[in-house]
Residue, then its C-alpha position, 0 to 999 in steps of 0.5 A: m562766212k566771216t571769221i576772226t582770230t583769237q587776237a582780233l577778238k581779244e582786241l575787240l573785247d579789251k576795247g569794249t567793242p559791243v559784241q554778242l559773244i555766244d558759246q555754243r558748247t554743252s552747259r557742262e563745257y560752258d560751266n567749266g570755263h568760257i571766254d569772259g562775257a560769253v553767253h551760253h546757247f547750246k548748238d541744239d537750241l538754234e531756234a531760240i538763239p535769234d529771239s534772244l539776240k539783237k540784230d544791230i550788234p555783231v555776233i561772234i560765235y564759238c564752239i570747241y574747234g570752230i567747226k560746228s559754230k559755222n553751221t549756227a552762223a549760217i542759220l543766224e546769217e539767214n535770219g539777218f544777223d552780222v555773224t563771225v566765227l572764232e577761228g579755232g574755237i575755245y581751244q585756240w583761245k586757250k592756246d593764244v590768249d588764256s592758258s589758265l582756262f579750263i576746258l573739257 
């Protein structure tokens, strides 16, 4: 399973590289703060995720710490998606990239 560091993701986003960024935390967590450009898909909505994504654009997925998103990434890979997991999740993003981000 592929992973990406927070700095590498920031570089991709800053360059405008097309990616589908998925935040799979709860709605409340997402609403309180998320990475710009991320769309919300709660981890329990796995069956809905593949229908809403494009297979020709890489998917980057994150959760709180990067652990639960690995399970979702495996399902997406089985469905033919190019998936990468953000190492350390939203907590690592806050630490390395955006300390102003409010997370629960």
